[in-house]
C-alpha positions in Angstrom: -49.4 312.2 14.9 -48.1 309.1 16.7 -44.6 309.8 15.5 -42.5 312.9 14.9 -40.7 312.1 11.6 -37.5 313.9 10.8 -35.4 313.8 7.7 -31.7 314.7 7.2 -32.6 318.3 6.4 -33.8 318.6 10.0 -30.5 317.5 11.5 -28.6 320.1 13.6 -25.9 317.6 14.6 -25.4 313.9 15.5 -28.0 314.0 18.3 -30.2 317.1 17.7 -33.1 317.6 15.3 -35.0 320.8 14.5 -38.7 320.8 13.6 -39.9 323.9 11.7 -43.0 322.7 9.8 -45.9 325.0 11.0 -48.5 322.3 10.9 -46.6 319.8 13.0 -45.5 322.6 15.4 -49.1 323.5 16.0 -49.9 319.8 16.5 -47.0 319.6 19.0 -48.4 322.6 21.0 -52.1 322.1 20.7 -52.5 318.3 20.7 -49.5 316.9 22.5 -49.3 320.1 24.7 -45.6 319.4 24.7 -43.2 321.4 26.9 -39.4 321.3 27.2 -38.4 318.1 28.9 -41.2 315.9 27.4 -40.2 312.7 25.6 -42.0 311.7 22.4 -41.7 309.0 19.8 -39.5 310.1 16.9 -38.0 308.6 13.7 -35.8 309.4 10.8 -37.2 308.9 7.2 -35.5 305.8 5.8 -33.9 305.1 9.2 -34.6 304.0 12.8 -37.2 304.8 15.4 -36.5 306.0 18.9 -37.3 308.7 21.5 -36.8 312.4 21.4 -36.6 314.8 24.3 -37.9 318.3 23.6 -35.3 320.9 24.4 -37.0 324.0 23.2 -40.3 325.1 21.6 -41.4 328.4 20.2 -43.2 329.9 17.2 -40.3 329.3 14.9 -39.4 325.7 15.7 -38.7 322.9 18.1 -35.4 321.3 19.0 -35.2 317.7 20.1 -32.3 315.5 21.4 -32.9 312.1 19.8 -31.9 308.5 20.4 -32.7 306.3 17.4 -32.2 302.7 18.3 -35.2 300.6 17.0 -36.1 299.2 13.7 -39.4 300.2 12.0 -42.2 297.6 11.5 -41.7 295.0 8.8 -43.2 295.9 5.4 -46.0 293.9 3.8 -44.7 291.6 1.0 -47.0 293.1 -1.5 -46.8 295.1 -4.7 -50.1 296.9 -5.0 -51.5 297.7 -8.4 -54.2 300.2 -7.9 -56.4 301.9 -10.6 -56.0 305.6 -10.0 -58.8 306.7 -7.6 -60.7 310.0 -7.6 -58.4 312.7 -6.2 -60.1 313.0 -2.8 -60.1 309.2 -2.4 -56.5 309.0 -3.5 -55.3 311.1 -0.6 -57.0 308.9 2.0 -56.0 305.7 0.2 -52.3 306.7 0.2 -52.4 307.3 3.9 -54.2 304.0 4.6 -51.9 301.8 2.5 -48.8 303.5 3.9 -50.0 302.9 7.5 -50.6 299.3 6.7 -47.1 298.7 5.5 -47.3 298.8 1.6 -43.9 299.7 0.2 -44.5 299.3 -3.5 -47.5 301.0 -5.1 -48.3 301.4 -8.8 -51.1 303.7 -9.8 -52.4 302.7 -13.2 -54.9 303.8 -15.8 -57.9 301.6 -16.6 -61.0 302.1 -18.8 -63.1 303.4 -15.9 -60.5 305.9 -14.6 -61.4 309.4 -15.7 -58.5 310.9 -17.7 -58.9 314.1 -15.8 -57.7 312.3 -12.6 -54.2 312.3 -14.0 -54.1 316.1 -14.1 -55.0 316.4 -10.4 -52.7 318.4 -8.1 -52.9 315.5 -5.7 -50.4 313.7 -8.0 -47.6 316.3 -7.5 -44.5 314.8 -5.7 -45.1 317.2 -2.8 -48.7 316.1 -2.3 -47.9 312.4 -2.6 -45.1 312.7 -0.1 -47.3 314.7 2.3 -49.9 311.8 2.4 -47.2 309.1 2.7 -45.6 310.9 5.6 -49.0 311.1 7.4 -49.4 307.4 6.9 -45.9 306.7 8.3 -46.6 309.0 11.3 -49.9 307.2 12.0 -48.3 303.8 12.0 -44.9 304.7 13.6 -43.0 303.7 10.5 -40.1 305.4 8.7 -39.7 303.9 5.3 -41.5 305.6 2.5 -43.3 303.5 -0.2 -42.1 303.7 -3.8 -45.0 305.1 -5.8 -44.9 304.8 -9.6 -47.4 305.9 -12.3 -48.6 303.9 -15.3 -51.0 306.1 -17.3 -51.2 303.7 -20.2 -52.7 300.3 -19.4 -51.7 298.2 -22.4 -47.9 299.0 -22.5 -47.7 298.4 -18.8 -49.4 295.0 -18.8 -47.7 293.8 -21.9 -44.2 295.3 -21.6 -43.4 295.9 -17.9 -45.6 293.9 -15.6 -44.6 290.4 -16.7 -41.0 291.0 -15.6 -42.2 292.1 -12.2 -44.1 288.9 -11.4 -41.3 286.5 -10.9 -41.6 284.5 -7.7 -44.8 286.3 -6.7 -48.4 285.1 -6.3 -50.6 287.3 -8.5 -54.1 288.2 -7.4 -56.8 290.4 -9.0 -59.6 291.5 -6.7 -62.8 291.9 -8.6 -66.5 291.4 -7.8 -68.0 288.2 -9.1 -64.8 286.1 -9.1 -65.1 282.5 -8.1 -62.6 282.3 -5.3 -62.8 284.0 -1.9 -59.8 286.1 -1.0 -57.2 284.0 0.9 -56.0 284.8 4.4 -52.8 285.0 6.3 -50.3 284.8 3.3 -46.6 285.1 3.9 -45.4 284.8 0.3 -44.7 287.8 -1.9 -47.9 289.0 -3.6 -48.8 291.3 -6.5 -52.4 292.5 -5.9 -54.4 294.3 -8.6 -57.5 296.4 -7.5 -59.7 298.2 -9.9 -61.5 301.6 -9.8 -65.0 302.5 -8.8 -67.1 300.2 -11.0 -64.2 297.6 -11.3 -62.1 296.5 -14.2 -63.8 296.0 -17.6 -63.8 292.3 -18.9 -60.9 293.0 -21.3 -58.7 294.1 -18.4 -59.6 291.1 -16.3 -58.7 288.9 -19.2 -55.3 290.5 -19.6 -54.5 290.0 -15.9 -55.7 286.4 -16.0 -53.5 285.7 -19.1 -50.5 286.7 -17.0 -51.5 284.2 -14.3 -53.4 286.4 -11.9 -56.0 284.5 -9.7 -59.4 286.2 -9.4 -60.6 286.7 -5.8 -63.5 288.5 -4.2 -64.5 289.8 -0.7 -68.1 288.7 -0.9 -71.3 290.1 -2.3 -70.9 293.7 -1.0 -69.6 296.4 -3.4 -67.1 298.5 -1.5 -65.5 301.8 -2.1 -61.9 301.6 -3.2 -60.4 302.9 0.0 -62.5 300.3 2.0 -61.7 297.5 -0.4 -57.9 298.2 -0.3 -57.9 298.2 3.5 -60.0 295.1 3.8 -58.0 293.1 1.3 -54.6 294.0 2.8 -55.8 293.2 6.3 -57.2 289.8 5.1 -54.2 288.8 3.0 -51.6 289.6 5.6 
C-alpha cells in the first residue's frame, strides 16, 4: 500500500480523516509500523494527493490530519475493450490496468468467454471497487476507472461501439496480425484484447469492419494479464 486512500465517508472535518477498514489498519500497523506523528502518502478518491500525519492509532481506527495539494498522475488516453477473463485473472488484471492509468474499461463477452464467468462474485460492485482501489493505492493515484459490462457481443459492436470511436485510433491485439504493435502513442486509442485463445475470426472481422487495425506482440502467446500489461506499456 503505497498510498492511503480515503473517501468522503472517512472525513471527520476539513483536515481530519478516519481510517476504520480492518485490512488497511493491519497493514498500517504491521507493514508500515506506523506510530502517531508519522507522515504517510494519502489521497482522496476522485481528488488530490498529499501527506497525512497520523494522530492516533488503535484497534478501532486511525485518525490523520491531511494536506491534499497535488494532482494525481495523468490518465492513459485509452479505452480498453477486454474480453472478460477468468475470475481469478480478472482480479489481477483490474489491479494492473488501474495501476497503469486506464480510466475507461469495458468487459465484453466473446465466443471463447465461458458464460459462467458472468456469474462470478468477482463482478459484484464491491469486488470490482476493491481491486480498483488496490490498483490506485499501488500507483499513488486517486481517480477510479469507469468499468462497464457488455455481455452481448453483437449488440455492442453494432449499436454502441461505433459511436465511441470518433477521433480515436482503434487497435485490435491478436496473434498472427501483420503489424507490430506501435510504440509511444499520444493520441486517444481504443484497444481491443481477446480472451485466452484469442478472438474467433468472425469477431476479428467485425472489429476490422469498424476500422480497427490488427497488431501483435510477436510470436509468443501470452496470458491475458501479461498481454494487457505489455500492450499498455508499449503503446504509452
